[in-house]
Structure formats: C-alpha cells, structure tokens
PDB file of N, CA, C and O in Angstrom:
ATOM      1  N   UNK A   1       6.414  66.192  76.530  1.00  0.00           N
ATOM      2  CA  UNK A   1       6.213  67.549  76.099  1.00  0.00           C
ATOM      3  C   UNK A   1       7.578  68.263  76.037  1.00  0.00           C
ATOM      4  O   UNK A   1       8.217  68.423  77.077  1.00  0.00           O
ATOM      5  N   UNK A   2       7.994  68.650  74.974  1.00  0.00           N
ATOM      6  CA  UNK A   2       9.274  69.458  74.842  1.00  0.00           C
ATOM      7  C   UNK A   2       9.067  70.953  74.987  1.00  0.00           C
ATOM      8  O   UNK A   2       8.149  71.564  74.440  1.00  0.00           O
ATOM      9  N   UNK A   3       9.891  71.436  75.682  1.00  0.00           N
ATOM     10  CA  UNK A   3       9.964  72.971  75.779  1.00  0.00           C
ATOM     11  C   UNK A   3      10.738  73.632  74.717  1.00  0.00           C
ATOM     12  O   UNK A   3      11.837  73.213  74.353  1.00  0.00           O
ATOM     13  N   UNK A   4      10.112  74.755  74.180  1.00  0.00           N
ATOM     14  CA  UNK A   4      10.843  75.543  73.129  1.00  0.00           C
ATOM     15  C   UNK A   4      12.066  76.238  73.889  1.00  0.00           C
ATOM     16  O   UNK A   4      12.018  76.585  75.069  1.00  0.00           O
ATOM     17  N   UNK A   5      13.061  76.378  73.128  1.00  0.00           N
ATOM     18  CA  UNK A   5      14.277  77.094  73.695  1.00  0.00           C
ATOM     19  C   UNK A   5      14.096  78.653  73.615  1.00  0.00           C
ATOM     20  O   UNK A   5      13.842  79.199  72.541  1.00  0.00           O
ATOM     21  N   UNK A   6      14.233  79.333  74.763  1.00  0.00           N
ATOM     22  CA  UNK A   6      13.929  80.750  74.888  1.00  0.00           C
ATOM     23  C   UNK A   6      15.261  81.476  74.955  1.00  0.00           C
ATOM     24  O   UNK A   6      16.093  81.016  75.736  1.00  0.00           O
ATOM     25  N   UNK A   7      15.603  82.650  74.172  1.00  0.00           N
ATOM     26  CA  UNK A   7      16.776  83.424  74.445  1.00  0.00           C
ATOM     27  C   UNK A   7      16.579  84.417  75.708  1.00  0.00           C
ATOM     28  O   UNK A   7      17.526  85.016  76.217  1.00  0.00           O
ATOM     29  N   UNK A   8      15.235  84.526  76.158  1.00  0.00           N
ATOM     30  CA  UNK A   8      15.141  85.567  77.147  1.00  0.00           C
ATOM     31  C   UNK A   8      14.645  84.887  78.508  1.00  0.00           C
ATOM     32  O   UNK A   8      14.747  83.673  78.689  1.00  0.00           O
ATOM     33  N   UNK A   9      14.132  85.715  79.394  1.00  0.00           N
ATOM     34  CA  UNK A   9      13.764  85.192  80.790  1.00  0.00           C
ATOM     35  C   UNK A   9      12.206  84.735  80.929  1.00  0.00           C
ATOM     36  O   UNK A   9      11.688  84.448  82.008  1.00  0.00           O
ATOM     37  N   UNK A  10      11.573  84.714  79.736  1.00  0.00           N
ATOM     38  CA  UNK A  10      10.201  84.487  79.694  1.00  0.00           C
ATOM     39  C   UNK A  10       9.902  82.949  79.953  1.00  0.00           C
ATOM     40  O   UNK A  10      10.495  82.141  79.238  1.00  0.00           O
ATOM     41  N   UNK A  11       9.074  82.512  80.871  1.00  0.00           N
ATOM     42  CA  UNK A  11       8.858  81.176  80.998  1.00  0.00           C
ATOM     43  C   UNK A  11       8.314  80.518  79.704  1.00  0.00           C
ATOM     44  O   UNK A  11       7.602  81.188  78.955  1.00  0.00           O
ATOM     45  N   UNK A  12       8.618  79.247  79.419  1.00  0.00           N
ATOM     46  CA  UNK A  12       8.096  78.640  78.208  1.00  0.00           C
ATOM     47  C   UNK A  12       6.626  78.620  78.131  1.00  0.00           C
ATOM     48  O   UNK A  12       6.025  78.869  77.086  1.00  0.00           O
ATOM     49  N   UNK A  13       5.979  78.286  79.386  1.00  0.00           N
ATOM     50  CA  UNK A  13       4.519  78.238  79.326  1.00  0.00           C
ATOM     51  C   UNK A  13       3.630  79.386  79.095  1.00  0.00           C
ATOM     52  O   UNK A  13       2.406  79.264  79.049  1.00  0.00           O
ATOM     53  N   UNK A  14       4.353  80.687  78.926  1.00  0.00           N
ATOM     54  CA  UNK A  14       3.721  81.936  78.654  1.00  0.00           C
ATOM     55  C   UNK A  14       3.810  82.048  77.084  1.00  0.00           C
ATOM     56  O   UNK A  14       4.921  82.132  76.559  1.00  0.00           O
ATOM     57  N   UNK A  15       2.746  82.051  76.383  1.00  0.00           N
ATOM     58  CA  UNK A  15       2.700  82.185  74.912  1.00  0.00           C
ATOM     59  C   UNK A  15       1.887  83.308  74.427  1.00  0.00           C
ATOM     60  O   UNK A  15       0.658  83.298  74.498  1.00  0.00           O
ATOM     61  N   UNK A  16       2.606  84.327  73.908  1.00  0.00           N
ATOM     62  CA  UNK A  16       1.890  85.460  73.405  1.00  0.00           C
ATOM     63  C   UNK A  16       1.842  85.386  71.913  1.00  0.00           C
ATOM     64  O   UNK A  16       1.684  86.439  71.294  1.00  0.00           O
ATOM     65  N   UNK A  17       1.964  84.225  71.251  1.00  0.00           N
ATOM     66  CA  UNK A  17       1.830  84.122  69.881  1.00  0.00           C
ATOM     67  C   UNK A  17       0.584  84.463  69.264  1.00  0.00           C
ATOM     68  O   UNK A  17       0.587  84.889  68.109  1.00  0.00           O
ATOM     69  N   UNK A  18      -0.506  84.319  69.923  1.00  0.00           N
ATOM     70  CA  UNK A  18      -1.804  84.651  69.537  1.00  0.00           C
ATOM     71  C   UNK A  18      -2.395  86.026  70.255  1.00  0.00           C
ATOM     72  O   UNK A  18      -3.588  86.329  70.231  1.00  0.00           O
ATOM     73  N   UNK A  19      -1.360  86.799  70.895  1.00  0.00           N
ATOM     74  CA  UNK A  19      -1.778  88.108  71.428  1.00  0.00           C
ATOM     75  C   UNK A  19      -2.166  89.126  70.413  1.00  0.00           C
ATOM     76  O   UNK A  19      -1.873  88.938  69.232  1.00  0.00           O
ATOM     77  N   UNK A  20      -2.750  90.099  70.763  1.00  0.00           N
ATOM     78  CA  UNK A  20      -3.166  91.204  69.896  1.00  0.00           C
ATOM     79  C   UNK A  20      -2.730  92.463  70.517  1.00  0.00           C
ATOM     80  O   UNK A  20      -3.257  92.861  71.556  1.00  0.00           O
ATOM     81  N   UNK A  21      -1.717  93.155  69.877  1.00  0.00           N
ATOM     82  CA  UNK A  21      -0.992  94.434  70.496  1.00  0.00           C
ATOM     83  C   UNK A  21      -2.137  95.441  70.472  1.00  0.00           C
ATOM     84  O   UNK A  21      -2.866  95.647  69.502  1.00  0.00           O
ATOM     85  N   UNK A  22      -2.206  96.059  71.691  1.00  0.00           N
ATOM     86  CA  UNK A  22      -3.148  97.221  71.639  1.00  0.00           C
ATOM     87  C   UNK A  22      -4.547  96.850  71.871  1.00  0.00           C
ATOM     88  O   UNK A  22      -5.425  97.712  71.827  1.00  0.00           O
ATOM     89  N   UNK A  23      -4.799  95.667  72.108  1.00  0.00           N
ATOM     90  CA  UNK A  23      -6.406  95.346  72.257  1.00  0.00           C
ATOM     91  C   UNK A  23      -7.132  96.237  73.338  1.00  0.00           C
ATOM     92  O   UNK A  23      -8.252  96.707  73.142  1.00  0.00           O
ATOM     93  N   UNK A  24      -6.424  96.427  74.466  1.00  0.00           N
ATOM     94  CA  UNK A  24      -7.237  97.240  75.525  1.00  0.00           C
ATOM     95  C   UNK A  24      -6.679  98.652  75.546  1.00  0.00           C
ATOM     96  O   UNK A  24      -6.994  99.325  76.527  1.00  0.00           O
ATOM     97  N   UNK A  25      -5.975  99.161  74.711  1.00  0.00           N
ATOM     98  CA  UNK A  25      -5.540 100.431  74.524  1.00  0.00           C
ATOM     99  C   UNK A  25      -6.574 101.380  74.112  1.00  0.00           C
ATOM    100  O   UNK A  25      -7.100 101.278  73.004  1.00  0.00           O
ATOM    101  N   UNK A  26      -6.924 102.381  75.016  1.00  0.00           N
ATOM    102  CA  UNK A  26      -7.910 103.450  74.762  1.00  0.00           C
ATOM    103  C   UNK A  26      -7.299 104.891  74.752  1.00  0.00           C
ATOM    104  O   UNK A  26      -6.931 105.409  75.807  1.00  0.00           O
ATOM    105  N   UNK A  27      -7.205 105.468  73.666  1.00  0.00           N
ATOM    106  CA  UNK A  27      -6.498 106.859  73.556  1.00  0.00           C
ATOM    107  C   UNK A  27      -7.380 107.785  74.397  1.00  0.00           C
ATOM    108  O   UNK A  27      -8.604 107.820  74.274  1.00  0.00           O
ATOM    109  N   UNK A  28      -6.661 108.559  75.289  1.00  0.00           N
ATOM    110  CA  UNK A  28      -7.427 109.464  76.073  1.00  0.00           C
ATOM    111  C   UNK A  28      -7.924 108.821  77.436  1.00  0.00           C
ATOM    112  O   UNK A  28      -8.451 109.503  78.314  1.00  0.00           O
ATOM    113  N   UNK A  29      -7.725 107.522  77.538  1.00  0.00           N
ATOM    114  CA  UNK A  29      -8.334 106.900  78.814  1.00  0.00           C
ATOM    115  C   UNK A  29      -7.466 107.437  80.202  1.00  0.00           C
ATOM    116  O   UNK A  29      -6.237 107.413  80.262  1.00  0.00           O
ATOM    117  N   UNK A  30      -8.168 107.819  81.063  1.00  0.00           N
ATOM    118  CA  UNK A  30      -7.572 108.404  82.252  1.00  0.00           C
ATOM    119  C   UNK A  30      -7.739 107.207  83.452  1.00  0.00           C
ATOM    120  O   UNK A  30      -8.821 106.690  83.730  1.00  0.00           O
ATOM    121  N   UNK A  31      -6.605 106.916  84.023  1.00  0.00           N
ATOM    122  CA  UNK A  31      -6.619 105.993  84.973  1.00  0.00           C
ATOM    123  C   UNK A  31      -6.479 106.606  86.439  1.00  0.00           C
ATOM    124  O   UNK A  31      -5.742 107.578  86.605  1.00  0.00           O
ATOM    125  N   UNK A  32      -7.129 106.086  87.421  1.00  0.00           N
ATOM    126  CA  UNK A  32      -7.179 106.606  88.702  1.00  0.00           C
ATOM    127  C   UNK A  32      -6.133 105.912  89.471  1.00  0.00           C
ATOM    128  O   UNK A  32      -6.090 104.686  89.562  1.00  0.00           O
ATOM    129  N   UNK A  33      -5.262 106.740  90.042  1.00  0.00           N
ATOM    130  CA  UNK A  33      -3.999 106.116  90.720  1.00  0.00           C
ATOM    131  C   UNK A  33      -4.412 105.672  92.212  1.00  0.00           C
ATOM    132  O   UNK A  33      -4.987 106.416  93.006  1.00  0.00           O
ATOM    133  N   UNK A  34      -4.076 104.506  92.436  1.00  0.00           N
ATOM    134  CA  UNK A  34      -4.346 104.212  93.986  1.00  0.00           C
ATOM    135  C   UNK A  34      -3.385 104.907  94.757  1.00  0.00           C
ATOM    136  O   UNK A  34      -2.181 104.865  94.504  1.00  0.00           O
ATOM    137  N   UNK A  35      -3.889 105.551  95.699  1.00  0.00           N
ATOM    138  CA  UNK A  35      -3.191 106.214  96.697  1.00  0.00           C
ATOM    139  C   UNK A  35      -3.169 105.634  98.142  1.00  0.00           C
ATOM    140  O   UNK A  35      -4.260 105.455  98.684  1.00  0.00           O
ATOM    141  N   UNK A  36      -2.033 105.325  98.811  1.00  0.00           N
ATOM    142  CA  UNK A  36      -1.959 104.696  99.968  1.00  0.00           C
ATOM    143  C   UNK A  36      -1.661 105.705 101.055  1.00  0.00           C
ATOM    144  O   UNK A  36      -0.671 106.416 100.886  1.00  0.00           O
ATOM    145  N   UNK A  37      -2.324 105.848 102.055  1.00  0.00           N
ATOM    146  CA  UNK A  37      -2.155 106.757 103.246  1.00  0.00           C
ATOM    147  C   UNK A  37      -1.511 105.845 104.389  1.00  0.00           C
ATOM    148  O   UNK A  37      -1.719 104.639 104.520  1.00  0.00           O
ATOM    149  N   UNK A  38      -0.703 106.629 105.182  1.00  0.00           N
ATOM    150  CA  UNK A  38      -0.168 106.047 106.422  1.00  0.00           C
ATOM    151  C   UNK A  38      -1.346 105.618 107.239  1.00  0.00           C
ATOM    152  O   UNK A  38      -2.413 106.230 107.198  1.00  0.00           O
ATOM    153  N   UNK A  39      -1.128 104.476 108.043  1.00  0.00           N
ATOM    154  CA  UNK A  39      -2.258 104.029 108.899  1.00  0.00           C
ATOM    155  C   UNK A  39      -2.875 105.091 109.857  1.00  0.00           C
ATOM    156  O   UNK A  39      -4.093 105.141 110.031  1.00  0.00           O
ATOM    157  N   UNK A  40      -2.046 105.901 110.446  1.00  0.00           N
ATOM    158  CA  UNK A  40      -2.305 106.956 111.443  1.00  0.00           C
ATOM    159  C   UNK A  40      -3.150 108.022 110.711  1.00  0.00           C
ATOM    160  O   UNK A  40      -4.184 108.476 111.201  1.00  0.00           O
ATOM    161  N   UNK A  41      -2.664 108.393 109.532  1.00  0.00           N
ATOM    162  CA  UNK A  41      -3.399 109.539 108.711  1.00  0.00           C
ATOM    163  C   UNK A  41      -4.759 109.104 108.227  1.00  0.00           C
ATOM    164  O   UNK A  41      -5.768 109.806 108.277  1.00  0.00           O
ATOM    165  N   UNK A  42      -4.680 107.782 107.717  1.00  0.00           N
ATOM    166  CA  UNK A  42      -6.272 107.312 107.371  1.00  0.00           C
ATOM    167  C   UNK A  42      -7.085 107.120 108.502  1.00  0.00           C
ATOM    168  O   UNK A  42      -8.281 107.399 108.419  1.00  0.00           O
ATOM    169  N   UNK A  43      -6.591 106.669 109.584  1.00  0.00           N
ATOM    170  CA  UNK A  43      -7.500 106.632 110.839  1.00  0.00           C
ATOM    171  C   UNK A  43      -7.944 107.951 111.193  1.00  0.00           C
ATOM    172  O   UNK A  43      -9.135 108.113 111.458  1.00  0.00           O
ATOM    173  N   UNK A  44      -7.153 108.898 111.231  1.00  0.00           N
ATOM    174  CA  UNK A  44      -7.666 110.366 111.614  1.00  0.00           C
ATOM    175  C   UNK A  44      -8.550 110.874 110.595  1.00  0.00           C
ATOM    176  O   UNK A  44      -9.574 111.464 110.939  1.00  0.00           O
ATOM    177  N   UNK A  45      -8.264 110.708 109.363  1.00  0.00           N
ATOM    178  CA  UNK A  45      -9.086 111.344 108.448  1.00  0.00           C
ATOM    179  C   UNK A  45     -10.449 110.649 108.140  1.00  0.00           C
ATOM    180  O   UNK A  45     -11.433 111.242 107.698  1.00  0.00           O
ATOM    181  N   UNK A  46     -10.383 109.291 108.435  1.00  0.00           N
ATOM    182  CA  UNK A  46     -11.595 108.502 108.396  1.00  0.00           C
ATOM    183  C   UNK A  46     -12.549 108.918 109.585  1.00  0.00           C
ATOM    184  O   UNK A  46     -13.772 108.919 109.450  1.00  0.00           O
ATOM    185  N   UNK A  47     -11.883 109.289 110.813  1.00  0.00           N
ATOM    186  CA  UNK A  47     -12.814 109.685 111.963  1.00  0.00           C
ATOM    187  C   UNK A  47     -13.348 110.975 111.583  1.00  0.00           C
ATOM    188  O   UNK A  47     -14.534 111.213 111.812  1.00  0.00           O
ATOM    189  N   UNK A  48     -12.534 111.914 110.973  1.00  0.00           N
ATOM    190  CA  UNK A  48     -13.129 113.228 110.645  1.00  0.00           C
ATOM    191  C   UNK A  48     -14.315 113.111 109.491  1.00  0.00           C
ATOM    192  O   UNK A  48     -15.355 113.764 109.582  1.00  0.00           O
ATOM    193  N   UNK A  49     -14.083 112.353 108.576  1.00  0.00           N
ATOM    194  CA  UNK A  49     -15.044 112.138 107.581  1.00  0.00           C
ATOM    195  C   UNK A  49     -16.328 111.546 108.123  1.00  0.00           C
ATOM    196  O   UNK A  49     -17.429 111.916 107.715  1.00  0.00           O
ATOM    197  N   UNK A  50     -16.163 110.618 109.050  1.00  0.00           N
ATOM    198  CA  UNK A  50     -17.338 109.955 109.638  1.00  0.00           C
ATOM    199  C   UNK A  50     -18.071 111.057 110.420  1.00  0.00           C
ATOM    200  O   UNK A  50     -19.270 111.227 110.202  1.00  0.00           O
ATOM    201  N   UNK A  51     -17.483 111.742 111.230  1.00  0.00           N
ATOM    202  CA  UNK A  51     -18.077 113.074 112.001  1.00  0.00           C
ATOM    203  C   UNK A  51     -18.757 113.977 111.153  1.00  0.00           C
ATOM    204  O   UNK A  51     -19.772 114.539 111.563  1.00  0.00           O
ATOM    205  N   UNK A  52     -18.258 114.207 109.870  1.00  0.00           N
ATOM    206  CA  UNK A  52     -18.882 115.145 108.867  1.00  0.00           C
ATOM    207  C   UNK A  52     -19.962 114.412 108.149  1.00  0.00           C
ATOM    208  O   UNK A  52     -20.778 115.081 107.516  1.00  0.00           O
ATOM    209  N   UNK A  53     -20.058 113.191 108.173  1.00  0.00           N
ATOM    210  CA  UNK A  53     -20.897 112.349 107.289  1.00  0.00           C
ATOM    211  C   UNK A  53     -20.507 112.302 105.799  1.00  0.00           C
ATOM    212  O   UNK A  53     -21.333 112.145 104.899  1.00  0.00           O
ATOM    213  N   UNK A  54     -19.157 112.454 105.608  1.00  0.00           N
ATOM    214  CA  UNK A  54     -18.764 112.517 104.219  1.00  0.00           C
ATOM    215  C   UNK A  54     -17.983 110.987 104.092  1.00  0.00           C
ATOM    216  O   UNK A  54     -17.634 110.260 105.023  1.00  0.00           O
ATOM    217  N   UNK A  55     -17.838 110.766 102.683  1.00  0.00           N
ATOM    218  CA  UNK A  55     -16.863 109.613 102.438  1.00  0.00           C
ATOM    219  C   UNK A  55     -15.571 110.126 102.637  1.00  0.00           C
ATOM    220  O   UNK A  55     -15.376 111.341 102.648  1.00  0.00           O
ATOM    221  N   UNK A  56     -14.569 109.213 102.815  1.00  0.00           N
ATOM    222  CA  UNK A  56     -13.262 109.559 103.071  1.00  0.00           C
ATOM    223  C   UNK A  56     -12.648 110.138 101.850  1.00  0.00           C
ATOM    224  O   UNK A  56     -11.857 111.074 101.960  1.00  0.00           O
ATOM    225  N   UNK A  57     -12.964 109.637 100.684  1.00  0.00           N
ATOM    226  CA  UNK A  57     -12.379 110.210  99.553  1.00  0.00           C
ATOM    227  C   UNK A  57     -12.660 111.667  99.267  1.00  0.00           C
ATOM    228  O   UNK A  57     -11.843 112.490  98.855  1.00  0.00           O
ATOM    229  N   UNK A  58     -14.017 111.876  99.563  1.00  0.00           N
ATOM    230  CA  UNK A  58     -14.434 113.279  99.391  1.00  0.00           C
ATOM    231  C   UNK A  58     -13.645 114.227 100.363  1.00  0.00           C
ATOM    232  O   UNK A  58     -13.240 115.326  99.983  1.00  0.00           O
ATOM    233  N   UNK A  59     -13.455 113.773 101.580  1.00  0.00           N
ATOM    234  CA  UNK A  59     -12.747 114.567 102.512  1.00  0.00           C
ATOM    235  C   UNK A  59     -11.365 114.911 101.956  1.00  0.00           C
ATOM    236  O   UNK A  59     -10.966 116.075 101.900  1.00  0.00           O
ATOM    237  N   UNK A  60     -10.604 113.798 101.522  1.00  0.00           N
ATOM    238  CA  UNK A  60      -9.243 113.934 101.170  1.00  0.00           C
ATOM    239  C   UNK A  60      -9.056 114.784  99.980  1.00  0.00           C
ATOM    240  O   UNK A  60      -8.114 115.572  99.900  1.00  0.00           O
ATOM    241  N   UNK A  61     -10.054 114.616  98.933  1.00  0.00           N
ATOM    242  CA  UNK A  61     -10.090 115.515  97.752  1.00  0.00           C
ATOM    243  C   UNK A  61     -10.236 116.953  98.225  1.00  0.00           C
ATOM    244  O   UNK A  61      -9.430 117.768  97.775  1.00  0.00           O
ATOM    245  N   UNK A  62     -11.214 117.379  99.120  1.00  0.00           N
ATOM    246  CA  UNK A  62     -11.335 118.574  99.504  1.00  0.00           C
ATOM    247  C   UNK A  62     -10.155 119.216 100.171  1.00  0.00           C
ATOM    248  O   UNK A  62      -9.851 120.388  99.950  1.00  0.00           O
ATOM    249  N   UNK A  63      -9.423 118.350 101.079  1.00  0.00           N
ATOM    250  CA  UNK A  63      -8.329 118.809 101.684  1.00  0.00           C
ATOM    251  C   UNK A  63      -7.185 119.028 100.770  1.00  0.00           C
ATOM    252  O   UNK A  63      -6.370 119.924 100.989  1.00  0.00           O
ATOM    253  N   UNK A  64      -7.104 118.251  99.773  1.00  0.00           N
ATOM    254  CA  UNK A  64      -5.926 118.381  98.747  1.00  0.00           C
ATOM    255  C   UNK A  64      -6.216 119.686  97.846  1.00  0.00           C
ATOM    256  O   UNK A  64      -5.303 120.447  97.524  1.00  0.00           O
ATOM    257  N   UNK A  65      -7.441 119.869  97.498  1.00  0.00           N
ATOM    258  CA  UNK A  65      -7.751 121.043  96.731  1.00  0.00           C
ATOM    259  C   UNK A  65      -7.313 122.163  97.447  1.00  0.00           C
ATOM    260  O   UNK A  65      -6.611 123.005  96.887  1.00  0.00           O
ATOM    261  N   UNK A  66      -7.696 122.289  98.801  1.00  0.00           N
ATOM    262  CA  UNK A  66      -7.396 123.428  99.619  1.00  0.00           C
ATOM    263  C   UNK A  66      -5.873 123.722  99.572  1.00  0.00           C
ATOM    264  O   UNK A  66      -5.425 124.856  99.402  1.00  0.00           O
ATOM    265  N   UNK A  67      -5.170 122.690  99.725  1.00  0.00           N
ATOM    266  CA  UNK A  67      -3.623 122.619  99.748  1.00  0.00           C
ATOM    267  C   UNK A  67      -3.106 123.195  98.445  1.00  0.00           C
ATOM    268  O   UNK A  67      -2.171 123.996  98.427  1.00  0.00           O
ATOM    269  N   UNK A  68      -3.716 122.783  97.375  1.00  0.00           N
ATOM    270  CA  UNK A  68      -3.169 123.177  96.021  1.00  0.00           C
ATOM    271  C   UNK A  68      -3.457 124.647  95.852  1.00  0.00           C
ATOM    272  O   UNK A  68      -2.656 125.398  95.294  1.00  0.00           O
ATOM    273  N   UNK A  69      -4.662 125.062  96.362  1.00  0.00           N
ATOM    274  CA  UNK A  69      -4.878 126.554  96.368  1.00  0.00           C
ATOM    275  C   UNK A  69      -3.952 127.337  97.087  1.00  0.00           C
ATOM    276  O   UNK A  69      -3.377 128.284  96.550  1.00  0.00           O
ATOM    277  N   UNK A  70      -3.758 127.004  98.295  1.00  0.00           N
ATOM    278  CA  UNK A  70      -2.658 127.642  99.023  1.00  0.00           C
ATOM    279  C   UNK A  70      -1.208 127.730  98.347  1.00  0.00           C
ATOM    280  O   UNK A  70      -0.499 128.736  98.348  1.00  0.00           O
ATOM    281  N   UNK A  71      -0.933 126.637  97.838  1.00  0.00           N
ATOM    282  CA  UNK A  71       0.407 126.521  97.115  1.00  0.00           C
ATOM    283  C   UNK A  71       0.412 127.423  95.947  1.00  0.00           C
ATOM    284  O   UNK A  71       1.430 128.055  95.666  1.00  0.00           O
ATOM    285  N   UNK A  72      -0.723 127.522  95.218  1.00  0.00           N
ATOM    286  CA  UNK A  72      -0.708 128.431  94.071  1.00  0.00           C
ATOM    287  C   UNK A  72      -0.789 129.944  94.525  1.00  0.00           C
ATOM    288  O   UNK A  72      -0.211 130.841  93.912  1.00  0.00           O
ATOM    289  N   UNK A  73      -1.433 130.113  95.469  1.00  0.00           N
ATOM    290  CA  UNK A  73      -1.506 131.595  95.966  1.00  0.00           C
ATOM    291  C   UNK A  73      -0.201 131.962  96.541  1.00  0.00           C
ATOM    292  O   UNK A  73       0.073 133.162  96.547  1.00  0.00           O
ATOM    293  N   UNK A  74       0.690 131.084  97.049  1.00  0.00           N
ATOM    294  CA  UNK A  74       1.905 131.500  97.621  1.00  0.00           C
ATOM    295  C   UNK A  74       2.962 131.709  96.463  1.00  0.00           C
ATOM    296  O   UNK A  74       4.034 132.255  96.722  1.00  0.00           O
ATOM    297  N   UNK A  75       2.694 131.326  95.333  1.00  0.00           N
ATOM    298  CA  UNK A  75       3.628 131.559  94.228  1.00  0.00           C
ATOM    299  C   UNK A  75       3.632 132.916  93.810  1.00  0.00           C
ATOM    300  O   UNK A  75       4.365 133.276  92.889  1.00  0.00           O
TER     301      UNK A  75
END
C-alpha cells in the first residue's frame, strides 16, 4: 500500500476527500461551555447544594447571577 505524498502535517490515513463542509453547522446554535471548578471550591459548593437540596449547577448559577447583579450595581 503506497502512501500519498502530503505537503502538510496531516497523517496520510486521514482522508477528508468525501467530507461535507458545514454538515453539522447550525446557525444560532448555542453551546454550553464546560466550566471546571477547583476541587476545594467544588467540594464546598457541593456540600452547600446538598444541604439545600439543590443541584450543584443550580446553586452555582444562582451565586453567579447574584455576583453579576452586584457588579452591575457597582457600576
């Protein structure tokens, strides 16, 4: 089996010749960013969320919304 010569760093076994540009593009699609918390922060917030009977993401969103309000009021 002969490998085609490439002028770039793409490995020969990767073939995009039958690829379709934009196949999964969705205008206006919104992506949720993964957010990574420090271990100590996550542990503390998870304990608070559990004590309140809330999901961790709900607690974090509520805290961030309050911080955003405070920042906007300080302007």
